[in-house]
N, C-alpha and C positions, 0 to 999 in steps of 0.2 A: 619539566618544571615550566611555570606560566608566570611571567613577569607582567604585573599591571600597574595602573599609577593612579593614586586616590583622586577622586574628583570631588569638587563642590557642586559643580553645575547639577541642577535637578530640573525636572520639567520635560515634556514633549519637544519643545523648541531647543533646548540643550541638547536633548539626545538627537535630534535631526542634524543639528550642526557638526556633532562628533561624526556621524555616520558619513556625512559629506566629505569631513577630513581624513576618512580612513579609520577611523575607531569604532569599537563597540563598546556601549554601555554595560555595566553589569552591577551585582552586588554580592557580597560574598557575607554570608551569615555566619557569626560565630556559635561557639558552642555555649559561653556563659556571657560573652562580651557583646556589644552592640553589633550590628550590622555596619558595613563599609561598602561605600559607593564606590565604583572604579570605572576606568576605561582601559581598554586594551587593543593594541593594533590589530585590525580585523583578519589580516593575513597570518599573524601570528596565532590568533585564536584558531583560524581553520585548520593550521598545521597540527595544533595539539588535539583538537576534538577528532580530527582525522586519523590520529594513532589509535583511537578507539580504546583508551585506558581507562577503566572505571575510577581509579584513583590517580591523582596526581600531585605536586606540589605546585603552591603558587607563593608569590613574594610581592608583596605590595610596596611600591615605592611611595615615599611622601606621606607615610602615616605612622612615623615614630620608629621606624624598624621593625624587629619582630622575628625577621629571618623567615625561612621557609616553613610552610603549615601544609599538611596535607588537607585535600579538599576532593569532594566529589560533585558531579553536575547535578544540580536540584532541578532545574528546569531552563528551557531554552525557547526563546520566541523566534521563530524562522518567518521569512518574507513568503508570502504564499506563491508567488510567482517565480522569484529568482532563487527561492531556497536558502537565501545567505541568511545568518542569524543576527537577528534585531537587537537581541538583549539577553544576558545569559546571567543565571542565578547559581553561584556556587555554595557549598556548604562544606564549612571546617569540621573536621571529624577526629575522634580521637581512635586512636589504634587499638587500644584495647577493650573496646565497647563494640557491642553488634550494632548493625544500623539496618535500615531497608533501604535498598536501591533498585531502581529499574534496570533490566539488562536485556540486551537484543537476544531473541531467538531466531537463529538461522536453521537453514535445511541443508543436507547433504545428502547425495546418493539420489537425486532427482531422476535423473536420465536411466539410472538402472532400475528403479522401481517397476515390476511386472505390469503394475496398473498402468502406468505410463506409456510403456511398450505397446501395450494392447490398444491404445488409442485414448485411454481414460483422462480426465483433466484433474490435474492436482491443484487445491486451492491450499495456500499459505494463511491459516485462518489467525493463528497468533504469533504476532512478531515480536511482543515485548512481555516481560513478565516480571513482576515484584518479588524480591527475594531479602533474606535476611541472614547476615553474616559481618564477620569482622572485616573492616575495610581493606585489610590485607589479602581477605580470603575472596572477595568480589571478583569474579570472573569478567573479562571482557566482553565475552558473549556464551552463550550455551549453544551447543550444534545437537538438531534432532536428526537421526538418521533415519531417512524414509525410503532407503533401497529396497525393504522387502514389502512395501505396500502394494495391495493387489486392487482391482477394481471394487468400488463400492465399500472399501476399507476406512476406518477413521483412526488417527493416532493420537492420542492423549498423553500428557505430559509424565504421567506416571509410569510411560514405557521408556521414557529418555533416561539414559544412564545419570545415577546422581553424582554429583561433585561434594568432594569431602569438605565439611564445615559451611555447606550453603544449604538453607533450608526455603523451600518455595512458600510463599506466603498464600494462603488459600488451600484448595482440595486438587492435586494433580490430577486425580481421575475425571475432574469434570471441567479440566481446561484441555480444549481442543487444539491440537497443534496444525493439524494438516489432515484433509480428507481428499479422496479421489473419487470423482463422481463417473458414473456410467456414460460411456459415449454417447453423443447425441446424434450420431451419423444415421441411425434408423429412424429418427423422428425427422431428420431433414430429408430422408428418403421419402416417408410416407407424405410429407407436405409437398414435394414435389410431383409425386404420383397424383395427390389431389388437385393440385394446379393443373397438370397435364390433363386429367380428366375433364375439368370445368372448361378448359380451351377446346377441347374436343367436342364437347356439347354444344358450345357457343358456336363454334364451325358447323356443326351438323344443322343447327338452327337456320344459320345463315345461307346454307345451301338449299333447303327447302324452300325458304322464303324465294330465293331466285327462280328455283324450277316453278313455283306456283306463278311467279310473274309471266315466265316464259309460256306457259300453257295459256295464260289470258290472251296474249299476244297472238298466239296461232288462231284462237277462236275468231278473234276481231278479222284476221284476215280472210278465214273461210267464208265469214259472213259478207264480207266486203265482195269476195269473189262471187257468192251466190246471187247478190244483189245486181252485180253488173250482167250475170248472164241472163236475168230476168229482163232487164231492160231490152238487151238484145233481142230476146223472143219477143 
């Protein structure tokens, strides 16, 4: 459960003051009622978000009561450097009506995948997916098993085990979860061989130039020696 306090302060200046005081500003949107602005202790918010629950209760203090109400995270703005939450939007939900929500898509079995063992590079393409379900059926996360993937293979969402009561928004067959690309070692070896060949050619040209200069020097010595002999004669 997340306990927050209703706030009257609005605007960027007020938000900066709240953050300096250890609070995070936010808004909770109602089903039929107006939205309510609130502030919550940043450390408390971090703890609740870190638990990873898609659905949790919120209680707003100083807003005429109302008790606990179920909400989901609609949006959150994070600091691009520190990663801390700068603003959070919550949405009240009815437990008997389906809603759309974004859920994290995680991978398991990466180290066991044959393609990875052979030196392939696994790329986690899709990390979040949009689903539709009753609030109580929304999973904290969806896990995709990639332990059977080989080199140059692609895993799409339709191959991931379905969860009862959860529907994916979109075409699962067109959503790429992960890929394993061919190892690049062969390409790197070819580049190294080309660089080695270039260095060898440059070295050979340098040696030829040095030999030419040496030949010229010997010729001058011979001529000098011949001239000296003529003077003696």
